[in-house]
A tleap script that builds the chain and sets N, CA, C and O, in Angstrom:
source leaprc.protein.ff14SB
mol = sequence {
  NMET SER ALA ILE ALA GLY ILE THR THR GLY
  LEU VAL GLY PHE LEU SER SER PHE VAL ILE
  VAL ILE ALA MET MET GLN ASN LEU GLY ALA
  THR ASP GLY GLN ILE ALA SER GLY LEU LEU
  VAL VAL CYS PHE ALA ILE GLY ILE THR THR
  LEU PHE LEU SER TYR THR SER LYS ALA PRO
  ILE THR ILE ALA TRP SER THR PRO GLY ALA
  ALA LEU ILE ALA GLY CALA
}
set mol.1.N position { 24.877 71.001 -34.885 }
set mol.1.CA position { 23.548 70.477 -35.093 }
set mol.1.C position { 22.743 71.372 -36.046 }
set mol.1.O position { 21.994 70.867 -36.883 }
set mol.2.N position { 22.893 72.681 -35.923 }
set mol.2.CA position { 22.134 73.579 -36.793 }
set mol.2.C position { 22.601 73.482 -38.242 }
set mol.2.O position { 21.829 73.761 -39.159 }
set mol.3.N position { 23.854 73.092 -38.459 }
set mol.3.CA position { 24.341 72.922 -39.826 }
set mol.3.C position { 23.622 71.762 -40.504 }
set mol.3.O position { 23.274 71.844 -41.682 }
set mol.4.N position { 23.400 70.684 -39.760 }
set mol.4.CA position { 22.683 69.533 -40.314 }
set mol.4.C position { 21.244 69.918 -40.638 }
set mol.4.O position { 20.714 69.521 -41.676 }
set mol.5.N position { 20.616 70.679 -39.766 }
set mol.5.CA position { 19.251 71.127 -40.012 }
set mol.5.C position { 19.196 72.035 -41.239 }
set mol.5.O position { 18.264 71.944 -42.039 }
set mol.6.N position { 20.179 72.900 -41.388 }
set mol.6.CA position { 20.224 73.789 -42.545 }
set mol.6.C position { 20.425 73.034 -43.844 }
set mol.6.O position { 19.776 73.332 -44.846 }
set mol.7.N position { 21.317 72.063 -43.832 }
set mol.7.CA position { 21.564 71.266 -45.030 }
set mol.7.C position { 20.319 70.465 -45.404 }
set mol.7.O position { 19.945 70.392 -46.575 }
set mol.8.N position { 19.689 69.871 -44.407 }
set mol.8.CA position { 18.472 69.097 -44.656 }
set mol.8.C position { 17.365 69.978 -45.225 }
set mol.8.O position { 16.690 69.592 -46.179 }
set mol.9.N position { 17.180 71.152 -44.644 }
set mol.9.CA position { 16.160 72.081 -45.132 }
set mol.9.C position { 16.450 72.512 -46.559 }
set mol.9.O position { 15.544 72.577 -47.390 }
set mol.10.N position { 17.695 72.801 -46.839 }
set mol.10.CA position { 18.071 73.205 -48.188 }
set mol.10.C position { 17.827 72.120 -49.215 }
set mol.10.O position { 17.297 72.384 -50.294 }
set mol.11.N position { 18.213 70.897 -48.882 }
set mol.11.CA position { 18.014 69.788 -49.815 }
set mol.11.C position { 16.540 69.508 -50.070 }
set mol.11.O position { 16.130 69.325 -51.216 }
set mol.12.N position { 15.746 69.475 -49.013 }
set mol.12.CA position { 14.322 69.209 -49.171 }
set mol.12.C position { 13.661 70.333 -49.964 }
set mol.12.O position { 12.858 70.069 -50.859 }
set mol.13.N position { 13.991 71.579 -49.645 }
set mol.13.CA position { 13.416 72.710 -50.361 }
set mol.13.C position { 13.792 72.726 -51.830 }
set mol.13.O position { 12.981 73.098 -52.679 }
set mol.14.N position { 15.012 72.327 -52.132 }
set mol.14.CA position { 15.484 72.332 -53.515 }
set mol.14.C position { 14.935 71.145 -54.291 }
set mol.14.O position { 14.382 71.311 -55.378 }
set mol.15.N position { 15.086 69.963 -53.742 }
set mol.15.CA position { 14.725 68.757 -54.484 }
set mol.15.C position { 13.224 68.578 -54.646 }
set mol.15.O position { 12.785 67.918 -55.588 }
set mol.16.N position { 12.431 69.147 -53.752 }
set mol.16.CA position { 10.985 68.989 -53.870 }
set mol.16.C position { 10.436 69.735 -55.087 }
set mol.16.O position { 9.423 69.327 -55.654 }
set mol.17.N position { 11.078 70.796 -55.485 }
set mol.17.CA position { 10.600 71.601 -56.620 }
set mol.17.C position { 11.408 71.405 -57.886 }
set mol.17.O position { 11.049 71.941 -58.934 }
set mol.18.N position { 12.478 70.660 -57.813 }
set mol.18.CA position { 13.424 70.536 -58.926 }
set mol.18.C position { 12.752 70.082 -60.216 }
set mol.18.O position { 12.935 70.702 -61.264 }
set mol.19.N position { 11.976 69.006 -60.146 }
set mol.19.CA position { 11.342 68.442 -61.341 }
set mol.19.C position { 10.297 69.407 -61.893 }
set mol.19.O position { 10.155 69.542 -63.108 }
set mol.20.N position { 9.570 70.072 -61.010 }
set mol.20.CA position { 8.544 71.021 -61.447 }
set mol.20.C position { 9.183 72.205 -62.175 }
set mol.20.O position { 8.673 72.661 -63.198 }
set mol.21.N position { 10.292 72.694 -61.646 }
set mol.21.CA position { 10.963 73.835 -62.267 }
set mol.21.C position { 11.529 73.444 -63.633 }
set mol.21.O position { 11.465 74.234 -64.574 }
set mol.22.N position { 12.072 72.255 -63.748 }
set mol.22.CA position { 12.573 71.792 -65.046 }
set mol.22.C position { 11.424 71.688 -66.045 }
set mol.22.O position { 11.565 72.115 -67.191 }
set mol.23.N position { 10.290 71.127 -65.629 }
set mol.23.CA position { 9.127 71.014 -66.518 }
set mol.23.C position { 8.630 72.393 -66.935 }
set mol.23.O position { 8.245 72.600 -68.085 }
set mol.24.N position { 8.641 73.334 -65.992 }
set mol.24.CA position { 8.204 74.689 -66.296 }
set mol.24.C position { 9.103 75.307 -67.375 }
set mol.24.O position { 8.613 75.911 -68.329 }
set mol.25.N position { 10.405 75.150 -67.215 }
set mol.25.CA position { 11.330 75.733 -68.184 }
set mol.25.C position { 11.214 75.063 -69.547 }
set mol.25.O position { 11.338 75.728 -70.576 }
set mol.26.N position { 10.975 73.752 -69.564 }
set mol.26.CA position { 10.785 73.060 -70.836 }
set mol.26.C position { 9.512 73.528 -71.526 }
set mol.26.O position { 9.486 73.682 -72.747 }
set mol.27.N position { 8.450 73.756 -70.746 }
set mol.27.CA position { 7.201 74.256 -71.321 }
set mol.27.C position { 7.373 75.648 -71.911 }
set mol.27.O position { 6.670 76.018 -72.852 }
set mol.28.N position { 8.301 76.416 -71.366 }
set mol.28.CA position { 8.568 77.756 -71.885 }
set mol.28.C position { 9.489 77.725 -73.100 }
set mol.28.O position { 9.766 78.764 -73.699 }
set mol.29.N position { 9.971 76.512 -73.472 }
set mol.29.CA position { 10.799 76.366 -74.657 }
set mol.29.C position { 12.294 76.526 -74.409 }
set mol.29.O position { 13.048 76.773 -75.350 }
set mol.30.N position { 12.730 76.392 -73.173 }
set mol.30.CA position { 14.153 76.547 -72.860 }
set mol.30.C position { 14.943 75.321 -73.311 }
set mol.30.O position { 14.450 74.194 -73.260 }
set mol.31.N position { 16.167 75.561 -73.749 }
set mol.31.CA position { 17.063 74.468 -74.112 }
set mol.31.C position { 17.670 73.885 -72.842 }
set mol.31.O position { 17.504 74.435 -71.754 }
set mol.32.N position { 18.378 72.761 -72.992 }
set mol.32.CA position { 19.015 72.140 -71.826 }
set mol.32.C position { 20.033 73.079 -71.183 }
set mol.32.O position { 20.133 73.146 -69.958 }
set mol.33.N position { 20.776 73.793 -71.997 }
set mol.33.CA position { 21.756 74.748 -71.478 }
set mol.33.C position { 21.101 75.894 -70.718 }
set mol.33.O position { 21.602 76.329 -69.680 }
set mol.34.N position { 19.979 76.381 -71.241 }
set mol.34.CA position { 19.261 77.451 -70.555 }
set mol.34.C position { 18.662 76.969 -69.238 }
set mol.34.O position { 18.639 77.709 -68.255 }
set mol.35.N position { 18.180 75.733 -69.221 }
set mol.35.CA position { 17.638 75.166 -67.981 }
set mol.35.C position { 18.737 75.052 -66.933 }
set mol.35.O position { 18.540 75.426 -65.777 }
set mol.36.N position { 19.896 74.535 -67.338 }
set mol.36.CA position { 21.013 74.406 -66.402 }
set mol.36.C position { 21.462 75.767 -65.888 }
set mol.36.O position { 21.731 75.922 -64.697 }
set mol.37.N position { 21.546 76.751 -66.773 }
set mol.37.CA position { 21.942 78.095 -66.365 }
set mol.37.C position { 20.915 78.718 -65.425 }
set mol.37.O position { 21.277 79.356 -64.437 }
set mol.38.N position { 19.651 78.533 -65.732 }
set mol.38.CA position { 18.601 79.075 -64.887 }
set mol.38.C position { 18.617 78.477 -63.489 }
set mol.38.O position { 18.462 79.191 -62.498 }
set mol.39.N position { 18.806 77.163 -63.414 }
set mol.39.CA position { 18.876 76.515 -62.097 }
set mol.39.C position { 20.110 76.973 -61.321 }
set mol.39.O position { 20.048 77.148 -60.104 }
set mol.40.N position { 21.219 77.165 -62.014 }
set mol.40.CA position { 22.434 77.653 -61.360 }
set mol.40.C position { 22.223 79.044 -60.776 }
set mol.40.O position { 22.612 79.312 -59.639 }
set mol.41.N position { 21.607 79.927 -61.556 }
set mol.41.CA position { 21.354 81.293 -61.086 }
set mol.41.C position { 20.415 81.284 -59.886 }
set mol.41.O position { 20.642 82.001 -58.911 }
set mol.42.N position { 19.360 80.472 -59.955 }
set mol.42.CA position { 18.412 80.390 -58.834 }
set mol.42.C position { 19.111 79.874 -57.580 }
set mol.42.O position { 18.892 80.394 -56.486 }
set mol.43.N position { 19.949 78.856 -57.737 }
set mol.43.CA position { 20.673 78.303 -56.577 }
set mol.43.C position { 21.602 79.341 -55.956 }
set mol.43.O position { 21.642 79.482 -54.734 }
set mol.44.N position { 22.341 80.062 -56.779 }
set mol.44.CA position { 23.215 81.101 -56.239 }
set mol.44.C position { 22.422 82.214 -55.573 }
set mol.44.O position { 22.818 82.713 -54.519 }
set mol.45.N position { 21.308 82.607 -56.177 }
set mol.45.CA position { 20.481 83.674 -55.600 }
set mol.45.C position { 19.913 83.248 -54.242 }
set mol.45.O position { 19.904 84.035 -53.296 }
set mol.46.N position { 19.448 82.020 -54.151 }
set mol.46.CA position { 18.928 81.518 -52.878 }
set mol.46.C position { 20.046 81.465 -51.842 }
set mol.46.O position { 19.846 81.860 -50.693 }
set mol.47.N position { 21.218 80.982 -52.238 }
set mol.47.CA position { 22.342 80.889 -51.304 }
set mol.47.C position { 22.817 82.240 -50.811 }
set mol.47.O position { 23.051 82.425 -49.617 }
set mol.48.N position { 22.959 83.185 -51.730 }
set mol.48.CA position { 23.427 84.523 -51.344 }
set mol.48.C position { 22.404 85.213 -50.453 }
set mol.48.O position { 22.764 85.854 -49.465 }
set mol.49.N position { 21.120 85.080 -50.807 }
set mol.49.CA position { 20.074 85.700 -49.996 }
set mol.49.C position { 20.031 85.087 -48.599 }
set mol.49.O position { 19.877 85.802 -47.609 }
set mol.50.N position { 20.167 83.765 -48.519 }
set mol.50.CA position { 20.184 83.091 -47.218 }
set mol.50.C position { 21.357 83.566 -46.377 }
set mol.50.O position { 21.188 83.885 -45.200 }
set mol.51.N position { 22.543 83.616 -46.968 }
set mol.51.CA position { 23.720 84.077 -46.224 }
set mol.51.C position { 23.568 85.525 -45.769 }
set mol.51.O position { 23.888 85.850 -44.625 }
set mol.52.N position { 23.086 86.389 -46.644 }
set mol.52.CA position { 22.929 87.800 -46.307 }
set mol.52.C position { 21.929 87.996 -45.174 }
set mol.52.O position { 22.217 88.693 -44.201 }
set mol.53.N position { 20.761 87.385 -45.298 }
set mol.53.CA position { 19.745 87.556 -44.260 }
set mol.53.C position { 20.163 86.942 -42.934 }
set mol.53.O position { 19.895 87.509 -41.875 }
set mol.54.N position { 20.813 85.794 -42.981 }
set mol.54.CA position { 21.293 85.166 -41.747 }
set mol.54.C position { 22.373 86.006 -41.082 }
set mol.54.O position { 22.403 86.138 -39.858 }
set mol.55.N position { 23.257 86.572 -41.893 }
set mol.55.CA position { 24.335 87.394 -41.343 }
set mol.55.C position { 23.799 88.692 -40.740 }
set mol.55.O position { 24.195 89.080 -39.642 }
set mol.56.N position { 22.902 89.356 -41.456 }
set mol.56.CA position { 22.413 90.650 -40.968 }
set mol.56.C position { 21.470 90.512 -39.780 }
set mol.56.O position { 21.422 91.399 -38.928 }
set mol.57.N position { 20.721 89.416 -39.710 }
set mol.57.CA position { 19.779 89.254 -38.598 }
set mol.57.C position { 20.364 88.462 -37.437 }
set mol.57.O position { 19.774 88.412 -36.358 }
set mol.58.N position { 21.528 87.839 -37.654 }
set mol.58.CA position { 22.174 87.002 -36.641 }
set mol.58.C position { 21.265 85.857 -36.196 }
set mol.58.O position { 21.314 85.414 -35.048 }
set mol.59.N position { 20.433 85.387 -37.131 }
set mol.59.CA position { 19.526 84.265 -36.888 }
set mol.59.C position { 19.554 83.357 -38.119 }
set mol.59.O position { 19.767 83.829 -39.235 }
set mol.60.N position { 19.341 82.060 -37.917 }
set mol.60.CA position { 19.340 81.155 -39.079 }
set mol.60.C position { 18.072 81.335 -39.916 }
set mol.60.O position { 16.972 81.002 -39.474 }
set mol.61.N position { 18.237 81.855 -41.108 }
set mol.61.CA position { 17.118 82.079 -42.021 }
set mol.61.C position { 17.398 81.294 -43.292 }
set mol.61.O position { 18.496 81.354 -43.846 }
set mol.62.N position { 16.386 80.552 -43.751 }
set mol.62.CA position { 16.532 79.764 -44.966 }
set mol.62.C position { 15.573 80.281 -46.019 }
set mol.62.O position { 14.398 80.516 -45.739 }
set mol.63.N position { 16.074 80.456 -47.226 }
set mol.63.CA position { 15.264 80.900 -48.350 }
set mol.63.C position { 15.088 79.706 -49.281 }
set mol.63.O position { 16.045 78.978 -49.546 }
set mol.64.N position { 13.878 79.502 -49.774 }
set mol.64.CA position { 13.607 78.412 -50.709 }
set mol.64.C position { 12.553 78.863 -51.704 }
set mol.64.O position { 11.808 79.808 -51.443 }
set mol.65.N position { 12.491 78.197 -52.832 }
set mol.65.CA position { 11.455 78.542 -53.785 }
set mol.65.C position { 10.171 77.837 -53.414 }
set mol.65.O position { 10.171 76.890 -52.628 }
set mol.66.N position { 9.094 78.298 -53.975 }
set mol.66.CA position { 7.772 77.800 -53.638 }
set mol.66.C position { 7.345 76.713 -54.615 }
set mol.66.O position { 7.261 76.962 -55.818 }
set mol.67.N position { 7.072 75.511 -54.112 }
set mol.67.CA position { 6.603 74.421 -54.966 }
set mol.67.C position { 5.244 74.750 -55.589 }
set mol.67.O position { 5.069 74.543 -56.789 }
set mol.68.N position { 4.269 75.258 -54.807 }
set mol.68.CA position { 2.995 75.621 -55.441 }
set mol.68.C position { 3.157 76.735 -56.489 }
set mol.68.O position { 2.490 76.719 -57.523 }
set mol.69.N position { 4.041 77.692 -56.216 }
set mol.69.CA position { 4.279 78.749 -57.191 }
set mol.69.C position { 4.892 78.212 -58.474 }
set mol.69.O position { 4.511 78.619 -59.571 }
set mol.70.N position { 5.842 77.298 -58.333 }
set mol.70.CA position { 6.464 76.682 -59.516 }
set mol.70.C position { 5.444 75.855 -60.299 }
set mol.70.O position { 5.456 75.856 -61.530 }
set mol.71.N position { 4.561 75.147 -59.585 }
set mol.71.CA position { 3.529 74.358 -60.255 }
set mol.71.C position { 2.549 75.261 -61.001 }
set mol.71.O position { 2.093 74.915 -62.090 }
set mol.72.N position { 2.226 76.412 -60.423 }
set mol.72.CA position { 1.328 77.358 -61.073 }
set mol.72.C position { 1.934 77.884 -62.363 }
set mol.72.O position { 1.249 77.969 -63.382 }
set mol.73.N position { 3.208 78.237 -62.327 }
set mol.73.CA position { 3.883 78.737 -63.525 }
set mol.73.C position { 4.023 77.629 -64.569 }
set mol.73.O position { 3.864 77.879 -65.764 }
set mol.74.N position { 4.324 76.397 -64.120 }
set mol.74.CA position { 4.468 75.279 -65.048 }
set mol.74.C position { 3.166 74.981 -65.765 }
set mol.74.O position { 3.173 74.596 -66.934 }
set mol.75.N position { 2.044 75.158 -65.071 }
set mol.75.CA position { 0.751 74.879 -65.674 }
set mol.75.C position { 0.210 75.995 -66.545 }
set mol.75.O position { -0.750 75.802 -67.291 }
set mol.76.N position { 0.827 77.161 -66.450 }
set mol.76.CA position { 0.298 78.326 -67.192 }
set mol.76.C position { 0.678 78.290 -68.656 }
set mol.76.O position { 0.313 79.191 -69.411 }
savepdb mol mol.pdb
quit
């Protein structure tokens, strides 16, 4: 059951900010390849951090990016 909750949390956290992060990167002048690479790095960083913190604390911890933070950067 906790796996389903984790997957749901991850998807909602990722997909809610996805469009904003792409717009932010386009506003900064990134190419399509740079946008794809940036999203890949962010996804791996979130995944590794989530696994590390969950393993070391022995508790389910989820890391996600901030939608308001991404919107602030996109608007800047």
